C-alpha positions, 0 to 999 in steps of 0.5 A, a space after each residue: 805867529 808860529 812859523 809864519 802861519 796864520 790859521 783862519 776859520 770863519 763861521 757866519 759873521 765870526 772869525 777865529 784866527 790862530 797866530 800861534 801864541 795868540 788866538 783872535 775871535 772877532 764878530 762883526 755886524 753891519 749897521 747901515 754904512 758901518 761894520 762894527 767888529 767886536 774882537 777878543 784876544 786869548 793867549 795860549 797856555 798849554 791846552 788852554 786859552 786865557 783871555 787877554 783883552 778886547 776892543 771894538 772897531 767901527 769901520 765906515 763903508 764907502 763906495 769907490 765913487 764916493 771916495 773919488 769924489 771926496 779926493 777930488 773935492 780935497 784937490 786931488 787928481 785920481 790917477 788909478 786904483 789898486 788892491 790894498 796891500 798887494 798893489 795888484 790890479 783892482 777887481 771891483 767885484 772881489 776886492 773890498 779894500 782899495 788904494 788910490 793913487 793920486 797927486 795934489 793939483 
């Protein structure tokens, strides 16, 4: 990462992220309740990008209420929800990731 700066560019379902020494190109498609990411990584060598590696990730999509129900069935009491990584107040319209706060009953 050059000087802590990450540059992102998005074109449709494809995103390019420049981490300084490495560039990530990722493409995603929705398949029912899943998002499937195809990610390729390239090393910067001068003006060229040299292929490094790739991987595919499949993410399950859940509604908040589905996860609350799963947590309750597992014996947890849900005390609250926050934005993932920032731990700020959750905005259910804007935020697509959530952190649950709970205790085991």
